C-alpha positions as CSV (number, residue, x, y, z in Angstrom):
1,M,-34.0,27.6,-11.0
2,Q,-36.0,28.1,-7.9
3,F,-37.5,31.5,-6.9
4,T,-39.1,32.5,-3.7
5,P,-42.8,33.2,-3.9
6,A,-42.1,37.0,-3.8
7,E,-39.5,36.7,-6.5
8,K,-41.8,34.6,-8.6
9,A,-44.7,37.1,-8.2
10,A,-42.5,40.0,-9.2
11,I,-41.2,38.1,-12.3
12,M,-44.7,37.1,-13.3
13,A,-46.0,40.7,-12.9
14,H,-43.1,42.1,-14.8
15,S,-43.3,39.5,-17.6
16,A,-47.1,40.1,-17.9
17,S,-46.5,43.9,-18.2
18,L,-44.1,43.2,-21.1
19,A,-46.4,40.6,-22.6
20,I,-43.7,37.9,-22.6
21,S,-43.3,34.6,-20.9
22,H,-41.7,34.5,-17.4
23,D,-38.9,32.4,-18.9
24,E,-38.2,35.0,-21.6
25,C,-38.3,37.7,-18.9
26,V,-35.6,35.9,-16.8
27,R,-33.5,35.2,-20.0
28,Q,-33.6,38.9,-21.0
29,A,-32.7,40.1,-17.5
30,A,-29.8,37.6,-17.2
31,T,-28.5,38.7,-20.6
32,E,-28.7,42.4,-19.7
33,R,-26.8,41.8,-16.5
34,A,-24.1,39.7,-18.2
35,Q,-23.7,42.3,-20.9
36,L,-23.4,45.1,-18.4
37,W,-20.8,43.2,-16.5
38,Q,-18.9,42.6,-19.7
39,R,-19.0,46.3,-20.6
40,E,-17.7,47.2,-17.1
41,Q,-14.9,44.7,-17.4
42,D,-13.9,46.1,-20.8
43,A,-14.0,49.6,-19.5
44,Y,-11.8,48.7,-16.5
45,A,-9.3,46.9,-18.9
46,R,-9.1,50.0,-21.2
47,L,-8.6,52.4,-18.3
48,A,-6.0,50.1,-16.7
49,A,-4.1,49.8,-20.0
50,Q,-4.1,53.6,-20.4
51,R,-2.6,54.0,-17.0
52,G,-0.2,51.1,-17.4
53,V,-1.5,49.1,-14.4
54,S,-3.4,45.9,-13.9
55,V,-7.1,45.9,-13.5
56,Q,-6.6,44.6,-9.9
57,D,-4.3,47.6,-9.2
58,L,-6.8,50.0,-10.7
59,L,-9.7,48.7,-8.6
60,R,-7.9,49.1,-5.3
61,R,-9.7,51.6,-3.2
62,G,-9.0,55.2,-4.1
63,C,-7.3,54.5,-7.4
64,F,-10.0,56.1,-9.6
65,T,-13.4,57.9,-9.5
66,D,-16.5,57.5,-11.6
67,D,-15.3,60.4,-13.7
68,D,-12.5,58.1,-15.0
69,L,-15.0,55.9,-16.7
70,S,-16.7,58.7,-18.6
């Protein structure tokens, strides 16, 4: 994976502050993002099932608010 100099500097600074390698820092960040995405997908699926619609229908503009996911 290639990073810009600015990205690399930020990753290096962040990993140093956590006392972990830059590879571990990238791995942890990618894992967190993937898990967050999965939780969001699961929440959308549950909400759509409760409403009896598809996830695509649910996500159309104006179909729900942030309060629906609470």
